[in-house]
KOLGU-485851 format. One line per field, with one value per residue (C-alpha): x negated, y negated, z negated; residue in three letters. Coordinates in nm, 4 decimals. Example, Ala and Ser with C-alpha at 12.3 -4.5 7.8 and 13.67 -1.06 7.14 Angstrom:
2
x <- [-1.2300, -1.3670]
y <- [0.4500, 0.1060]
z <- [-0.7800, -0.7140]
code <- [ALA, SER]
This chain:
345
x <- [-3.9776, -3.8752, -3.8052, -3.9403, -3.8014, -4.0793, -3.9547, -4.2086, -4.3801, -4.4999, -4.6899, -5.0475, -5.0139, -4.6917, -4.8424, -5.1321, -4.8841, -4.6810, -4.9923, -5.0758, -4.7328, -4.7379, -5.0780, -4.9280, -4.6428, -4.3522, -4.1232, -4.1153, -3.8534, -3.9562, -3.7333, -3.8906, -3.7618, -4.1046, -4.1170, -4.4611, -4.5126, -4.6387, -4.4719, -4.8338, -4.9005, -4.6017, -4.7669, -4.5236, -4.3174, -3.9393, -3.8861, -3.5492, -3.5406, -3.3407, -3.3369, -3.3056, -3.0520, -2.8131, -2.6932, -2.4611, -2.7380, -2.9621, -2.6747, -2.6228, -2.9970, -3.0015, -2.6759, -2.8027, -3.1589, -3.1061, -3.4509, -3.5654, -3.7697, -3.8254, -4.1505, -4.0679, -4.3394, -4.1090, -4.1953, -4.3503, -4.6834, -4.8522, -4.8933, -4.9397, -4.6385, -4.4348, -4.5189, -4.4078, -4.1023, -3.9788, -3.6172, -3.7674, -3.9343, -3.6398, -3.4016, -3.6444, -3.8163, -3.5504, -3.2155, -3.3723, -3.4814, -3.1385, -2.9726, -3.2071, -3.1665, -2.7848, -2.7785, -3.0049, -2.7844, -2.4670, -2.6344, -2.8168, -3.1883, -3.3634, -3.7146, -3.8518, -4.2158, -4.2461, -4.5105, -4.5827, -4.8575, -5.1073, -4.9610, -4.7146, -4.9816, -5.0415, -5.3622, -5.5210, -5.5826, -5.8104, -6.0406, -6.0025, -5.6166, -5.4139, -5.0512, -4.9699, -5.0803, -4.7993, -4.6080, -4.6143, -4.6346, -4.7510, -4.6066, -4.2803, -4.4413, -4.5352, -4.1894, -4.0127, -4.2027, -4.1457, -3.7692, -3.8079, -3.9693, -3.6926, -3.4242, -3.5870, -3.6116, -3.2602, -3.1539, -3.3585, -3.1870, -2.8283, -2.8378, -3.1274, -3.3423, -3.7088, -3.9801, -4.3448, -4.4323, -4.7906, -4.9424, -5.1970, -5.5289, -5.6165, -5.5792, -5.8469, -6.0116, -5.8581, -5.8357, -5.9851, -5.9928, -5.6146, -5.6071, -5.4766, -5.5899, -5.4922, -5.3571, -5.1038, -4.9575, -5.0692, -5.3479, -5.4084, -5.6194, -5.9922, -6.1709, -5.9943, -6.0246, -6.3975, -6.4485, -6.2561, -6.4544, -6.7780, -6.6431, -6.5498, -6.1787, -6.1225, -6.3321, -6.3936, -6.2821, -6.1729, -6.2913, -6.0111, -6.1752, -6.5297, -6.4673, -6.3255, -6.4765, -6.6451, -7.0025, -7.0227, -6.7077, -6.4962, -6.2073, -6.2933, -6.0678, -6.0641, -6.0601, -5.9339, -5.9429, -5.6087, -5.6868, -5.7402, -5.4050, -5.2034, -5.3733, -5.2415, -4.8945, -4.9014, -5.0050, -4.7182, -4.4737, -4.5888, -4.5781, -4.2100, -4.1340, -4.2858, -4.0247, -4.2606, -4.1199, -4.0939, -4.3883, -4.5703, -4.9420, -5.2306, -5.4437, -5.7831, -6.1552, -6.2305, -6.4988, -6.4597, -6.6086, -6.6047, -6.4884, -6.8502, -6.9864, -6.7384, -6.8659, -7.2274, -7.1222, -6.9373, -7.2633, -7.4625, -7.2423, -7.1753, -7.5112, -7.3047, -7.2803, -6.9329, -6.8542, -6.6772, -6.5928, -6.5121, -6.1509, -5.9462, -5.7809, -5.4492, -5.1678, -5.0756, -5.4233, -5.5696, -5.9513, -5.9909, -5.7911, -5.9563, -5.7687, -5.7965, -5.7241, -5.7401, -5.3643, -5.3869, -5.6768, -5.4955, -5.1473, -5.2250, -5.5846, -5.6593, -5.9768, -6.0988, -6.3643, -6.4611, -6.6562, -6.6474, -6.8883, -6.6767, -6.3756, -6.5605, -6.7090, -6.3774, -6.2143, -6.5050, -6.4681, -6.0860, -6.1312, -6.4150, -6.1932, -5.8823, -6.0320, -5.7809, -5.6059, -5.2769, -5.1853, -4.8777, -5.0753, -5.3657, -5.1321, -4.9413, -5.2478, -5.4510, -5.7448, -6.0536, -6.0144, -5.7022, -5.6632, -5.9005, -5.7375, -5.6411, -5.8926, -5.8043, -5.9122]
y <- [-5.1508, -4.8186, -4.5223, -4.1740, -3.8656, -3.6338, -3.2655, -3.0688, -3.4087, -3.2692, -3.0028, -2.9870, -3.1559, -3.3366, -3.5238, -3.6372, -3.7550, -3.9469, -4.1477, -4.2075, -4.3378, -4.5792, -4.7129, -4.7554, -4.9648, -4.7155, -4.6554, -4.2850, -4.0607, -3.7045, -3.4077, -3.1083, -2.8139, -2.8008, -2.4208, -2.4636, -2.8390, -3.0319, -3.3160, -3.4474, -3.4832, -3.7243, -4.0090, -4.3085, -4.2169, -4.1465, -3.7714, -3.6068, -3.2443, -3.0430, -2.7476, -2.7123, -2.4279, -2.6997, -2.8883, -3.1051, -3.2313, -3.3011, -3.4816, -3.7077, -3.7864, -3.8839, -4.1031, -4.2794, -4.3602, -4.3801, -4.2866, -4.3509, -4.0288, -3.7031, -3.5410, -3.1727, -2.9955, -2.7719, -2.4185, -2.0973, -2.0368, -1.7090, -1.4629, -1.1634, -1.2576, -1.2957, -0.9439, -0.8179, -1.0418, -1.1386, -1.2349, -1.4918, -1.6539, -1.6653, -1.8041, -2.0717, -2.1695, -2.1076, -2.1603, -2.4545, -2.6123, -2.5574, -2.7353, -3.0260, -3.0601, -3.0513, -3.3057, -3.5273, -3.5062, -3.5874, -3.8876, -4.0042, -3.9666, -4.0008, -3.8780, -3.5550, -3.4506, -3.0726, -2.8847, -2.5793, -2.3428, -2.1637, -1.8384, -1.8848, -1.7579, -1.4227, -1.2410, -1.5062, -1.4314, -1.7288, -1.9358, -2.2110, -2.1805, -2.4368, -2.5171, -2.3306, -2.0000, -1.7435, -1.7679, -1.4067, -1.4106, -1.0981, -1.1786, -1.3137, -1.6399, -1.7146, -1.6182, -1.8322, -2.1359, -2.0470, -2.0328, -2.3781, -2.5192, -2.3637, -2.5263, -2.8613, -2.8147, -2.7297, -3.0173, -3.2544, -3.1354, -3.1375, -3.4365, -3.6501, -3.6256, -3.6520, -3.4581, -3.3786, -3.0244, -2.9959, -2.6527, -2.6381, -2.4429, -2.4008, -2.7180, -2.7707, -3.0395, -3.2780, -3.6600, -3.6555, -4.0324, -4.0328, -3.7461, -3.5024, -3.1509, -2.8023, -2.6069, -2.3299, -2.0600, -1.8074, -1.9498, -1.7787, -2.0197, -1.9400, -2.2650, -2.3270, -1.9490, -1.9660, -2.2889, -2.1560, -1.8407, -2.0339, -2.2421, -1.9315, -2.0302, -1.6780, -1.3590, -1.3013, -1.3562, -1.0854, -1.0755, -0.9069, -0.7123, -0.7125, -0.4883, -0.7379, -0.7981, -1.1196, -1.2215, -1.0930, -0.8775, -1.1210, -1.3309, -1.6662, -1.9667, -2.3362, -2.5467, -2.9129, -3.1656, -3.2615, -3.6249, -3.5754, -3.3782, -3.6604, -3.9126, -3.7148, -3.7098, -4.0899, -4.1175, -3.8750, -4.0902, -4.4024, -4.2151, -4.1365, -4.4898, -4.5967, -4.3807, -4.0885, -3.7604, -3.4572, -3.2309, -2.9563, -3.0055, -2.8338, -2.9821, -2.8299, -2.9026, -2.6585, -2.5147, -2.1577, -2.0508, -1.6982, -1.6090, -1.5115, -1.8322, -2.0292, -1.8483, -1.9466, -2.3094, -2.3076, -2.1834, -2.4466, -2.7404, -2.6569, -2.4901, -2.1991, -1.8419, -1.7222, -1.3887, -1.1789, -0.8244, -0.6630, -0.5232, -0.3724, -0.5839, -0.7433, -0.6813, -0.9664, -1.1313, -1.1987, -1.1785, -1.5300, -1.8590, -2.1616, -2.4525, -2.6663, -3.0180, -3.1818, -3.2568, -3.4382, -3.6444, -3.7275, -3.8182, -3.9392, -4.0553, -3.8406, -3.6351, -3.4851, -3.6833, -3.4657, -3.1422, -2.8269, -2.9473, -3.2448, -3.0203, -2.8028, -3.1052, -3.2737, -2.9490, -2.9116, -3.2738, -3.2183, -2.9198, -3.0907, -3.3868, -3.1555, -2.8420, -2.5712, -2.7856, -2.9620, -2.9257, -2.7147, -2.4645, -2.4539, -2.3828, -2.1047, -1.9382, -1.9481, -2.0924, -2.1113, -1.7462, -1.5599, -1.1922, -0.9747, -0.8805, -0.5306, -0.3983, -0.2116, 0.1532]
z <- [1.9273, 2.0893, 1.8720, 1.9356, 1.7651, 1.6847, 1.6050, 1.4040, 1.3139, 0.9787, 1.1601, 1.3035, 1.6409, 1.5613, 1.2555, 1.4740, 1.7518, 1.5001, 1.3947, 1.7595, 1.8412, 1.5437, 1.6622, 2.0074, 1.8633, 1.8572, 1.5855, 1.4879, 1.3145, 1.2189, 1.2187, 1.0420, 0.8336, 0.6601, 0.7344, 0.8972, 0.8325, 0.5354, 0.3547, 0.2785, 0.6565, 0.7045, 0.5170, 0.4969, 0.8076, 0.7946, 0.7519, 0.7922, 0.6848, 0.9299, 1.1469, 1.5245, 1.4892, 1.3582, 1.6649, 1.4640, 1.2482, 1.5508, 1.7174, 1.3899, 1.3914, 1.7539, 1.7260, 1.4160, 1.5331, 1.9216, 2.0284, 2.3800, 2.3902, 2.2165, 2.1547, 2.0865, 1.8800, 1.6530, 1.7444, 1.6125, 1.7999, 1.6830, 1.9739, 1.7384, 1.5262, 1.8365, 1.9375, 1.5914, 1.5540, 1.9020, 1.8157, 1.5566, 1.8347, 2.0932, 1.8145, 1.7081, 2.0262, 2.2915, 2.1006, 1.9084, 2.2278, 2.3868, 2.0933, 2.0968, 2.4761, 2.4610, 2.1718, 2.3799, 2.6917, 2.4823, 2.3172, 2.6233, 2.5507, 2.8838, 2.8207, 2.6844, 2.5998, 2.5560, 2.3756, 2.6104, 2.6273, 2.8433, 2.7310, 3.0263, 3.2727, 3.1110, 3.2484, 3.4720, 3.8316, 3.8721, 3.6450, 3.5776, 3.5813, 3.7808, 3.7418, 4.0513, 3.8878, 3.8725, 3.5413, 3.4010, 3.0162, 2.8274, 2.4924, 2.3568, 2.2559, 2.6224, 2.7390, 2.4718, 2.6037, 2.9740, 2.8933, 2.7400, 3.0420, 3.2530, 3.0384, 3.1018, 3.4692, 3.5108, 3.2805, 3.4895, 3.8033, 3.6596, 3.4269, 3.5294, 3.2131, 3.2952, 3.1022, 3.0814, 2.9605, 2.8355, 2.8571, 2.5741, 2.5857, 2.2129, 2.0243, 1.7550, 1.5445, 1.2989, 1.2176, 0.8632, 0.8700, 0.8646, 0.6183, 0.8851, 0.9690, 1.0864, 0.7983, 0.8885, 0.6668, 0.7423, 0.9468, 1.2869, 1.4705, 1.5148, 1.4227, 1.0928, 0.9967, 1.0716, 0.8792, 0.5807, 0.5849, 0.5961, 0.2969, 0.0939, 0.1193, 0.2474, 0.2218, 0.5979, 0.9428, 1.1681, 1.5425, 1.7250, 2.0176, 2.1355, 2.4441, 2.6785, 3.0185, 2.9098, 2.8697, 2.4960, 2.4832, 2.2699, 2.4183, 2.5907, 2.5340, 2.6225, 2.3133, 2.3260, 2.0499, 1.8977, 1.9366, 2.3117, 2.3141, 2.1626, 2.3881, 2.6792, 2.5216, 2.4987, 2.8625, 2.9440, 2.7579, 2.9430, 3.2666, 3.2064, 3.0996, 3.4417, 3.6140, 3.6711, 3.7986, 3.5731, 3.5755, 3.3821, 3.3254, 3.1650, 2.8943, 2.8575, 2.8939, 3.1882, 2.9485, 2.8073, 2.4796, 2.3384, 1.9832, 1.8911, 2.0402, 1.8292, 1.5133, 1.6111, 1.6551, 1.3220, 1.1580, 1.3461, 1.2591, 0.9010, 0.8159, 0.6512, 0.7504, 0.8653, 0.7008, 0.9627, 1.0590, 1.4027, 1.4581, 1.7338, 1.9983, 1.9211, 2.1627, 2.3937, 2.4088, 2.7511, 2.7929, 2.9307, 2.9401, 3.0738, 3.2209, 3.5288, 3.4126, 3.7540, 3.7651, 3.4165, 3.5406, 3.8651, 3.7443, 3.3818, 3.4228, 3.1217, 3.0492, 2.7226, 2.5345, 2.2422, 2.2537, 2.0484, 1.7860, 1.7185, 1.6757, 1.4157, 1.2391, 1.2033, 1.0822, 0.8281, 0.7088, 0.6604, 0.4333, 0.2425, 0.1766, 0.1002, -0.0749, -0.0099, 0.2637, 0.1949, -0.1700, -0.1265, 0.0827, -0.1690, -0.4472, -0.2546, -0.1274, -0.4510, -0.2765, -0.2782, -0.2110, -0.0591, -0.1076, 0.0916, 0.4221, 0.5272, 0.7706, 1.0898, 1.0734]
code <- [MET, SER, THR, VAL, LEU, VAL, THR, GLY, GLY, ALA, GLY, TYR, ILE, GLY, SER, HIS, MET, VAL, GLN, ALA, LEU, ARG, ARG, ALA, GLY, TYR, ARG, THR, VAL, ILE, LEU, ASP, ASN, LEU, GLY, GLU, GLY, HIS, ARG, ALA, ALA, VAL, LYS, ASP, GLU, GLU, LEU, ILE, GLU, GLY, ASP, LEU, THR, ASP, LYS, GLY, ALA, ILE, ARG, ALA, VAL, LEU, ARG, HIS, HIS, ARG, PRO, THR, ALA, ILE, CYS, HIS, PHE, ALA, ALA, TYR, CYS, SER, VAL, ALA, GLU, SER, VAL, GLU, GLN, PRO, LEU, LYS, TYR, TYR, VAL, ASN, ASN, VAL, PHE, GLY, THR, LEU, ASN, LEU, LEU, GLU, ALA, ALA, MET, GLU, VAL, GLY, VAL, PRO, ARG, PHE, ILE, PHE, SER, SER, THR, ALA, ALA, LEU, TYR, GLY, GLU, PRO, ARG, GLU, THR, PRO, ILE, THR, GLU, GLU, HIS, PRO, LEU, ILE, PRO, ILE, ASN, PRO, TYR, GLY, TRP, SER, LYS, LEU, MET, GLY, GLU, GLN, LEU, LEU, ARG, ASP, ALA, ALA, THR, ALA, TYR, GLY, ILE, ARG, PHE, VAL, ALA, PHE, ARG, TYR, PHE, ASN, ALA, ALA, GLY, ALA, ASP, PRO, GLY, ALA, GLY, LEU, GLY, GLU, ASP, HIS, HIS, PRO, GLU, THR, HIS, LEU, ILE, PRO, LEU, ALA, VAL, GLN, ALA, ALA, MET, GLU, MET, ARG, TYR, GLU, LEU, LYS, VAL, PHE, GLY, THR, ASP, TYR, GLU, THR, ARG, ASP, GLY, SER, CYS, ILE, ARG, ASP, TYR, VAL, HIS, VAL, LEU, ASP, LEU, VAL, ASP, ALA, HIS, LEU, ARG, GLY, LEU, GLU, TYR, LEU, GLU, ALA, GLU, GLY, GLU, SER, LEU, SER, VAL, ASN, LEU, GLY, THR, GLU, VAL, GLY, THR, SER, VAL, LEU, GLU, VAL, LEU, GLU, ALA, VAL, GLU, ARG, VAL, THR, GLY, LEU, PRO, VAL, PRO, HIS, SER, LEU, ALA, LEU, ARG, ARG, PRO, GLY, ASP, PRO, ALA, THR, LEU, VAL, ALA, SER, ASN, LYS, LEU, ALA, LYS, LYS, VAL, LEU, ASP, TRP, GLU, PRO, LYS, ARG, ASP, LEU, ASP, GLU, MET, ILE, ARG, ASN, ALA, TYR, ASP, PHE, PHE, ARG, GLN, HIS, PRO, GLY, GLY, TYR, PRO, GLU, VAL, ALA, ALA, ARG, GLU, GLY, TRP, PRO, LEU, VAL, PRO, GLU, PRO, THR, ARG, ASN, PRO]
């Protein structure tokens, strides 16, 4: 049984990936500092509390467990926060990835799955966006992930490691049957925010910007179900095990949905109104991000199977089964209602 190290395996996508790996017959070891992740999401898997800024600790974990691959999800991922605290993102996302990669080279881990982002593309010059689009991030989060991909490309050339970097376009949804869902602190992603607002777990949702050059003035994004994402990661791992060449690949649906359309969908699926207010644009938000997934279909034989309504329904089911989300988050936030947010002037 091959062992896979999953960094950030107590987080949103990482925890879903751990369960997918176990179902596929892999042994998993989770490395997470629990800063963003949740102990309740780990289930009965092996969890090692550790931070990627400690290369000695990473090296010890790798030497003890001898994984044949690393799935690297441990990163900060808020665009708005990255604009406000860029150094936090470079330390964690870049320096942490460098430490992990150096330790992997020293121990001899040959395969690497990297959680990247569509934020690498910046303001799109084409829609849908292909992997050949120029990489010109407009926020520190995007730059931090671009640097991570460059580290992997250089390591692949110099040391022979092989990798797949998946550029996500707005992961969403949940696996409530496994007791897993999306539950960040603070939450910044639209679908859980909208569902929480509808369920009166927070007072209202803010819509940041209604003056974009889009069909209704709000940002358009490509939402892909987290279970479709982890299916792609499994295929990427199998691709590397079959001696596939390193590559970066988009994961999206090729369908764009605006913020206001998402709110309408949440109201349709849940039957509940979504309290919301309109606010100014946030710095660093492109108007439209929609993926081309042709490369993923061609190389990995992957395509998304779940639509927006299923993403919303699964998120709603998770929060109905876990009122207030994961227990430690509910206690910390004082749900069912968090303090009323400060409004933009």
